[in-house]
Backbone as CSV, one residue per row, in Angstrom:
resi,resn,N_x,N_y,N_z,CA_x,CA_y,CA_z,C_x,C_y,C_z
1,MET,-56.160,-19.295,-62.880,-57.070,-17.859,-62.346,-58.628,-18.822,-61.960
2,THR,-59.110,-18.335,-61.267,-60.610,-19.211,-60.409,-61.592,-18.612,-62.212
3,ALA,-62.121,-19.817,-61.609,-63.025,-19.499,-62.960,-64.636,-19.966,-62.339
4,PHE,-64.353,-20.635,-61.148,-66.092,-20.298,-60.976,-65.893,-19.614,-59.382
5,LYS,-66.993,-19.493,-59.200,-67.199,-18.402,-58.229,-68.800,-18.764,-57.609
6,LEU,-68.506,-18.965,-56.028,-69.615,-19.132,-55.186,-69.992,-17.965,-54.709
7,GLU,-72.020,-18.488,-55.144,-72.561,-17.092,-55.002,-73.134,-17.115,-53.576
8,ALA,-73.196,-15.880,-53.808,-74.425,-15.272,-51.855,-75.425,-16.474,-52.022
9,GLY,-75.464,-16.799,-51.475,-77.823,-17.010,-50.817,-76.999,-18.800,-51.557
10,SER,-76.241,-19.625,-51.959,-76.352,-20.351,-52.035,-75.480,-21.730,-51.182
11,LYS,-76.116,-22.767,-50.902,-75.948,-23.434,-50.368,-74.103,-23.160,-49.828
12,PHE,-73.248,-23.311,-49.151,-72.244,-23.658,-48.490,-71.817,-25.229,-49.178
13,PRO,-70.184,-25.365,-49.680,-70.156,-26.845,-49.732,-70.055,-27.964,-48.633
14,ASP,-70.389,-29.273,-48.876,-70.134,-30.078,-47.766,-68.483,-30.113,-48.181
15,ILE,-67.565,-30.218,-47.022,-65.926,-29.980,-47.234,-65.701,-29.904,-45.964
16,THR,-64.968,-31.574,-45.791,-64.679,-31.712,-44.290,-63.006,-31.730,-44.226
17,VAL,-62.775,-31.611,-43.377,-61.451,-31.488,-43.559,-60.392,-31.965,-41.744
18,PRO,-59.347,-32.776,-42.065,-58.536,-32.408,-40.516,-58.819,-31.578,-39.842
19,ARG,-59.166,-31.692,-38.191,-59.147,-31.156,-36.779,-57.836,-30.781,-36.639
20,PHE,-57.669,-29.394,-35.951,-55.714,-29.334,-35.154,-56.723,-30.126,-33.864
21,GLY,-56.273,-30.642,-33.237,-56.239,-30.845,-31.852,-56.531,-32.782,-32.459
22,GLY,-56.810,-33.144,-33.412,-58.191,-34.885,-33.317,-59.420,-34.516,-34.081
23,GLY,-59.566,-35.879,-34.544,-60.547,-36.094,-35.301,-61.004,-34.738,-36.896
24,ASN,-61.584,-34.828,-37.318,-62.517,-33.907,-38.654,-63.152,-32.911,-37.718
25,VAL,-63.399,-31.195,-39.146,-64.766,-30.483,-38.840,-64.451,-30.288,-39.988
26,THR,-66.273,-29.894,-40.307,-67.163,-29.798,-41.102,-67.247,-28.586,-41.333
27,LEU,-66.777,-28.047,-42.790,-66.329,-26.285,-42.712,-67.663,-25.751,-42.436
28,GLY,-68.493,-26.243,-43.411,-70.191,-25.021,-43.268,-71.006,-25.543,-42.479
29,LYS,-70.620,-26.594,-41.292,-72.073,-26.492,-40.293,-71.740,-26.340,-38.511
30,PRO,-72.012,-25.705,-37.713,-71.787,-24.640,-36.727,-72.574,-26.005,-35.624
31,SER,-71.241,-26.130,-34.848,-71.698,-27.005,-34.252,-72.723,-26.764,-32.861
32,ALA,-73.417,-26.746,-31.968,-73.775,-26.583,-30.872,-73.623,-25.574,-29.897
33,PRO,-73.831,-25.043,-29.162,-75.105,-23.977,-29.176,-74.998,-23.073,-30.855
34,PHE,-74.333,-23.288,-31.307,-74.506,-22.378,-32.728,-74.966,-22.867,-33.480
35,ASP,-76.182,-21.677,-34.606,-76.584,-21.683,-35.348,-76.223,-21.309,-36.873
36,TRP,-74.918,-20.502,-36.171,-74.643,-20.223,-37.969,-73.109,-20.160,-37.751
37,LYS,-72.778,-20.092,-39.151,-70.499,-20.763,-38.861,-70.201,-19.796,-39.924
38,MET,-68.377,-19.403,-38.337,-68.106,-18.609,-39.898,-66.789,-19.578,-40.806
39,VAL,-66.109,-19.253,-41.309,-65.261,-20.284,-42.119,-63.897,-18.932,-42.954
40,VAL,-62.714,-18.965,-41.950,-62.008,-18.170,-42.030,-60.957,-18.948,-42.879
41,VAL,-61.059,-18.877,-44.193,-59.710,-19.597,-44.838,-58.275,-18.021,-44.904
42,TYR,-57.052,-18.875,-44.607,-56.086,-18.555,-43.673,-54.768,-18.965,-45.193
43,ARG,-53.684,-18.111,-45.240,-52.759,-19.070,-47.167,-52.136,-18.954,-45.831
44,GLY,-51.463,-19.081,-44.507,-50.682,-20.297,-44.048,-49.806,-20.143,-43.081
45,LYS,-49.079,-21.176,-42.614,-47.593,-20.522,-41.521,-46.800,-19.487,-42.103
46,HIS,-46.573,-19.595,-43.696,-45.211,-18.668,-43.802,-45.763,-17.196,-43.841
47,CYS,-47.482,-16.898,-43.805,-47.491,-15.980,-44.197,-47.922,-14.913,-42.266
48,PRO,-47.199,-13.849,-42.351,-46.769,-13.173,-41.128,-48.385,-12.730,-40.652
49,MET,-49.088,-12.264,-41.876,-50.635,-11.166,-42.138,-51.362,-12.388,-41.903
50,CYS,-51.405,-13.569,-41.895,-52.645,-14.795,-41.349,-52.303,-14.802,-39.995
51,THR,-51.142,-14.463,-39.665,-50.954,-14.951,-37.901,-51.607,-13.498,-36.901
52,ALA,-51.463,-12.722,-37.874,-51.815,-11.646,-36.639,-53.970,-11.220,-37.293
53,HIS,-54.099,-11.599,-38.204,-55.531,-11.800,-38.498,-56.007,-13.179,-37.586
54,LEU,-55.283,-14.014,-36.629,-55.986,-14.950,-36.368,-56.122,-14.733,-35.436
55,LYS,-54.898,-13.578,-34.657,-55.345,-12.931,-33.258,-56.066,-12.180,-33.432
56,GLU,-56.743,-11.160,-34.160,-57.474,-10.690,-33.982,-59.053,-11.291,-33.640
57,LEU,-58.948,-12.600,-34.834,-59.964,-13.187,-34.866,-60.289,-14.019,-33.034
58,ASN,-59.014,-14.452,-32.076,-59.292,-14.712,-30.993,-60.038,-13.556,-30.608
59,ASP,-59.655,-12.171,-30.817,-59.752,-11.063,-29.564,-61.573,-10.969,-29.707
60,ASN,-61.919,-11.250,-31.096,-63.750,-10.917,-31.125,-64.399,-12.197,-31.564
61,LEU,-63.689,-13.102,-30.956,-64.630,-14.847,-30.808,-65.471,-14.753,-29.833
62,GLN,-65.479,-13.854,-28.947,-67.281,-13.887,-27.751,-67.595,-12.949,-28.722
63,ALA,-67.403,-11.871,-28.980,-68.401,-11.207,-29.741,-69.467,-11.667,-30.371
64,LEU,-68.707,-12.811,-31.783,-69.390,-13.743,-33.102,-70.168,-15.178,-31.902
65,ASN,-69.836,-15.953,-30.975,-69.754,-16.622,-30.851,-71.543,-15.985,-29.732
66,GLU,-71.409,-14.739,-29.306,-72.537,-14.512,-29.015,-73.714,-13.973,-29.736
67,LEU,-73.292,-13.699,-30.990,-73.852,-13.471,-31.663,-74.686,-14.746,-32.301
68,GLY,-74.307,-15.769,-31.800,-74.564,-17.210,-32.638,-74.006,-18.230,-33.439
69,VAL,-72.596,-17.515,-33.369,-71.381,-18.221,-35.038,-70.488,-18.712,-34.400
70,ASP,-70.170,-19.710,-34.677,-69.233,-20.772,-34.149,-68.248,-20.893,-35.687
71,VAL,-66.913,-20.370,-35.212,-65.482,-20.200,-35.810,-64.626,-21.547,-35.956
72,VAL,-64.244,-21.464,-37.911,-63.341,-22.559,-37.622,-62.276,-21.196,-38.805
73,ALA,-61.273,-21.548,-38.415,-60.327,-20.958,-40.140,-59.398,-22.411,-40.047
74,VAL,-58.947,-22.251,-41.531,-58.555,-23.640,-42.270,-57.424,-22.951,-43.276
75,SER,-56.043,-24.186,-43.755,-55.764,-23.150,-44.682,-54.930,-24.761,-45.154
76,GLY,-54.614,-25.285,-46.632,-53.883,-25.951,-47.499,-53.249,-26.226,-46.460
77,ASP,-51.890,-25.948,-45.012,-51.117,-26.295,-44.739,-51.095,-27.513,-44.277
78,PRO,-50.189,-28.415,-44.251,-50.477,-29.946,-43.806,-49.743,-29.440,-41.518
79,LEU,-50.447,-30.866,-41.317,-50.345,-30.407,-39.495,-48.975,-30.047,-38.777
80,GLU,-47.677,-30.372,-39.524,-46.344,-29.946,-38.670,-46.784,-28.493,-38.796
81,LYS,-46.992,-27.398,-39.741,-47.068,-26.333,-40.001,-47.750,-25.279,-38.983
82,VAL,-48.960,-26.162,-39.226,-50.117,-25.689,-38.568,-49.684,-25.976,-36.920
83,GLU,-49.262,-26.436,-36.131,-48.581,-26.649,-34.971,-47.736,-25.498,-34.545
84,ILE,-47.098,-25.468,-35.287,-45.968,-24.252,-35.444,-46.621,-23.051,-35.460
85,GLN,-47.661,-22.325,-36.664,-48.131,-21.841,-36.440,-49.400,-21.151,-35.013
86,MET,-49.723,-22.295,-35.038,-51.059,-22.010,-33.501,-50.052,-22.197,-32.296
87,LYS,-49.138,-22.416,-32.050,-48.732,-22.126,-30.857,-48.185,-20.923,-30.313
88,ASP,-48.456,-19.839,-31.679,-48.080,-18.197,-32.429,-49.732,-17.119,-31.709
89,VAL,-50.438,-18.370,-32.214,-52.043,-17.598,-32.463,-52.746,-18.012,-31.039
90,SER,-51.991,-19.122,-30.861,-53.586,-19.871,-29.258,-54.525,-19.719,-29.231
91,PRO,-54.847,-20.643,-30.342,-56.200,-20.465,-31.009,-57.601,-20.680,-30.567
92,LYS,-58.481,-19.241,-29.382,-59.760,-20.313,-29.369,-60.746,-20.697,-29.969
93,PHE,-61.066,-20.796,-31.074,-61.897,-21.190,-32.123,-61.097,-22.545,-32.958
94,THR,-62.442,-23.147,-33.297,-61.670,-24.473,-33.916,-60.143,-24.554,-35.631
95,VAL,-59.758,-24.948,-35.351,-59.168,-24.429,-36.820,-58.646,-26.081,-37.378
96,GLY,-59.129,-26.101,-38.876,-58.888,-27.436,-40.163,-57.073,-27.377,-40.460
97,TYR,-57.210,-27.829,-40.830,-55.814,-27.823,-41.992,-55.980,-28.905,-43.079
98,ASP,-54.716,-28.834,-43.754,-54.943,-29.352,-45.338,-56.619,-29.503,-45.569
99,LEU,-57.041,-28.084,-46.135,-57.789,-27.358,-47.118,-57.345,-28.375,-48.650
100,SER,-57.515,-28.465,-49.404,-57.262,-29.407,-50.474,-57.370,-28.596,-51.975
101,ILE,-56.547,-28.415,-52.694,-56.867,-27.564,-53.888,-58.172,-28.022,-54.392
102,ALA,-58.679,-28.384,-54.965,-59.712,-29.108,-55.143,-60.964,-28.096,-54.235
103,ASP,-60.749,-28.782,-52.863,-61.674,-27.559,-51.674,-61.960,-26.616,-52.545
104,MET,-60.608,-25.802,-52.492,-60.176,-24.186,-52.705,-60.943,-23.909,-53.788
105,LYS,-60.567,-24.850,-54.636,-61.420,-24.777,-56.042,-63.161,-24.886,-55.947
106,LYS,-63.700,-25.904,-54.977,-65.563,-25.410,-54.521,-65.538,-23.760,-54.188
107,LEU,-64.656,-23.621,-53.354,-65.080,-22.191,-52.726,-64.602,-21.180,-53.623
108,GLY,-63.976,-21.505,-54.284,-63.917,-20.128,-55.423,-62.686,-19.581,-55.187
109,LEU,-61.880,-19.732,-54.614,-60.695,-19.094,-53.502,-59.936,-18.971,-55.070
110,TYR,-58.520,-18.028,-54.733,-57.511,-17.683,-55.668,-57.018,-18.733,-55.038
111,ILE,-56.293,-18.864,-55.863,-55.174,-20.040,-55.160,-53.329,-19.634,-55.787
112,SER,-52.524,-19.475,-55.028,-50.965,-18.637,-55.512,-50.106,-20.075,-55.586
113,ASP,-49.111,-19.862,-56.389,-48.153,-20.597,-56.053,-47.294,-19.905,-54.993
114,PRO,-46.292,-20.594,-54.907,-45.046,-20.363,-53.974,-43.992,-19.330,-55.140
115,ARG,-43.765,-18.197,-54.252,-42.855,-16.953,-55.081,-41.110,-18.122,-54.992
116,SER,-41.246,-18.926,-53.527,-39.994,-19.316,-53.851,-40.216,-20.451,-52.923
117,PRO,-39.188,-21.510,-53.314,-38.762,-22.554,-51.207,-38.430,-22.243,-49.551
118,GLN,-38.246,-20.693,-50.046,-38.497,-20.163,-48.786,-39.453,-19.441,-48.201
119,GLU,-40.161,-19.015,-49.553,-41.902,-18.554,-48.892,-42.555,-19.763,-48.050
120,THR,-42.464,-20.900,-49.060,-43.655,-22.051,-48.589,-42.914,-22.983,-49.926
121,ASP,-43.994,-24.013,-49.869,-43.220,-25.681,-50.832,-44.444,-26.124,-50.916
122,GLN,-45.752,-24.992,-51.568,-46.918,-25.623,-52.288,-47.452,-24.647,-52.517
123,PRO,-48.743,-24.730,-53.383,-49.142,-23.844,-53.726,-51.114,-23.751,-52.731
124,PHE,-50.813,-22.281,-52.425,-51.671,-22.093,-51.054,-53.232,-20.952,-51.629
125,ALA,-54.001,-21.535,-50.650,-55.649,-20.369,-50.780,-55.419,-18.754,-50.417
126,GLU,-55.298,-17.949,-50.777,-55.223,-16.616,-50.332,-56.789,-15.994,-49.908
127,PRO,-56.641,-14.707,-48.597,-57.504,-15.597,-47.808,-59.121,-15.224,-48.542
128,GLY,-60.231,-15.904,-47.114,-62.192,-15.894,-47.784,-61.967,-16.030,-46.467
129,VAL,-63.525,-15.410,-46.440,-64.275,-15.063,-45.165,-65.605,-15.183,-45.021
130,PHE,-66.408,-16.258,-44.788,-67.066,-17.492,-45.366,-68.247,-17.578,-43.957
131,ILE,-69.457,-16.692,-44.466,-70.807,-15.946,-43.032,-71.353,-17.433,-43.207
132,ILE,-71.680,-18.328,-42.944,-72.926,-19.105,-42.688,-74.551,-19.482,-42.302
133,ASN,-75.311,-18.782,-43.089,-76.991,-18.884,-42.298,-77.495,-20.753,-41.290
134,ALA,-78.577,-20.293,-40.951,-78.607,-20.873,-40.094,-79.101,-22.519,-41.289
135,GLU,-79.223,-21.582,-42.317,-80.398,-23.036,-43.980,-78.810,-23.216,-44.200
136,GLY,-77.774,-22.682,-43.885,-77.087,-22.899,-44.458,-75.931,-22.876,-46.108
137,ASN,-76.853,-21.875,-45.950,-76.564,-20.856,-47.362,-75.377,-19.283,-46.683
138,VAL,-74.937,-19.296,-48.218,-73.960,-18.025,-47.925,-74.220,-16.450,-47.574
139,GLN,-74.598,-16.273,-46.752,-74.790,-15.112,-45.931,-73.835,-14.132,-46.306
140,VAL,-73.043,-14.170,-46.054,-71.591,-13.086,-46.957,-70.617,-13.840,-46.576
141,LEU,-69.705,-13.421,-47.964,-68.055,-13.845,-48.264,-67.351,-12.813,-48.541
142,ASN,-66.004,-13.275,-48.746,-65.429,-12.081,-49.225,-63.932,-12.759,-49.108
143,ILE,-63.693,-12.684,-50.748,-62.103,-13.411,-50.811,-61.576,-12.521,-51.529
144,SER,-59.968,-12.349,-51.335,-59.192,-11.574,-51.854,-58.372,-12.420,-52.475
145,ASN,-57.880,-11.669,-52.920,-56.349,-12.426,-54.216,-54.985,-11.999,-53.309
146,ALA,-54.986,-11.480,-52.321,-53.538,-11.074,-51.577,-54.018,-10.650,-50.570
147,PRO,-53.158,-11.045,-49.559,-52.697,-11.095,-48.132,-53.814,-10.237,-47.018
148,PHE,-53.533,-9.000,-47.936,-53.470,-7.183,-47.241,-55.194,-6.487,-47.591
149,ALA,-55.285,-7.349,-48.141,-56.937,-7.671,-48.390,-58.034,-8.363,-47.547
150,ARG,-58.150,-7.836,-45.929,-59.106,-8.660,-45.366,-60.473,-7.435,-44.481
151,PRO,-61.372,-8.531,-44.380,-62.246,-7.533,-43.892,-61.794,-7.404,-41.998
152,SER,-61.961,-6.940,-41.134,-62.073,-7.159,-39.550,-62.688,-7.461,-39.564
153,PHE,-62.592,-8.395,-38.021,-63.931,-9.557,-37.686,-64.175,-8.597,-36.932
154,GLN,-63.891,-7.265,-35.770,-64.939,-6.225,-34.933,-66.158,-6.127,-36.128
155,THR,-65.980,-5.513,-37.988,-66.835,-5.094,-38.576,-67.786,-5.955,-38.947
156,LEU,-66.916,-6.953,-39.216,-67.997,-8.549,-39.641,-68.703,-8.767,-38.381
157,ALA,-68.294,-8.558,-37.083,-68.939,-9.146,-35.714,-70.386,-8.598,-35.742
158,GLY,-70.605,-7.220,-35.976,-71.162,-5.434,-36.063,-72.528,-5.376,-37.451
159,GLY,-71.872,-6.733,-38.071,-72.109,-6.791,-39.824,-73.827,-7.735,-39.337
160,ILE,-72.826,-8.472,-38.811,-73.729,-10.115,-38.047,-74.915,-9.716,-37.747
161,LYS,-74.540,-8.354,-36.228,-75.470,-8.043,-35.267,-76.783,-7.540,-35.806
162,PHE,-76.146,-6.600,-36.785,-77.295,-5.719,-38.188,-78.232,-6.851,-39.035
163,ILE,-77.256,-8.069,-39.629,-78.192,-9.551,-39.826,-79.051,-9.666,-39.378
164,ARG,-78.353,-10.213,-38.254,-79.556,-11.186,-37.496,-80.827,-10.717,-36.687
165,ASN,-80.614,-9.318,-36.670,-82.143,-8.593,-35.919,-83.202,-8.382,-36.710
166,PRO,-83.838,-9.037,-36.972,-85.324,-9.263,-37.274,-85.671,-7.649,-37.671
167,GLU,-85.818,-6.815,-36.726,-86.504,-5.971,-37.502,-85.754,-5.273,-38.438
168,ASN,-84.576,-5.232,-38.606,-83.469,-5.134,-40.362,-84.305,-5.521,-41.387
169,ASN,-85.076,-6.425,-40.871,-84.576,-8.270,-42.676,-84.116,-7.287,-43.213
170,TYR,-82.377,-7.992,-43.041,-82.010,-7.383,-43.745,-81.894,-8.893,-44.688
171,PRO,-81.760,-8.894,-46.126,-81.831,-10.348,-47.008,-79.992,-10.166,-47.184
172,ILE,-79.818,-11.026,-48.037,-78.661,-11.261,-48.124,-78.329,-11.147,-49.657
173,ARG,-77.101,-9.807,-49.704,-76.968,-8.707,-50.583,-76.074,-9.836,-51.558
174,GLY,-75.970,-8.796,-53.082,-75.710,-9.602,-54.104,-75.879,-10.334,-55.288
175,THR,-77.233,-11.150,-55.141,-77.854,-12.513,-55.945,-78.875,-11.126,-57.089
176,HIS,-78.400,-10.567,-57.069,-78.891,-9.768,-58.848,-78.690,-10.837,-59.694
177,LYS,-79.691,-11.155,-60.463,-80.025,-12.630,-62.105,-79.319,-11.084,-62.799
């Protein structure tokens, strides 16, 4: 069970993973010229819904980038599995891999065990989306315990546009104590 809950408005944890294509990527840190970051956690190669969702991310990447949002997708899969899945996705965004169980827990993600060896061979994170603002704080988050409940990237882009419009003075929601 997930005991830790990453709170809206809190600092996004400092997590660095290997980057598909070489080097490393720090999940919550946008790269220039972007000032916001979207971290998309996906289940892994065994999940056809993840592949479809990542393709949808490709389709909406330009709109997100135009809003100043840098994007990274990450899973707990090793490089070998990521290489196979990304042949089908052809990502235009950064992809990280080898997200550890400890880091999944830092993000407050649900973690599942494989149903069978045919599904996959290790525990994996269920889907999550984190939008981190220019101050490094969690502006928006969505965590699911199953592959069927994921936000639309088109809807997220519309929400970010609304939030980033200074005339709307839209605060981080869900912070009542």
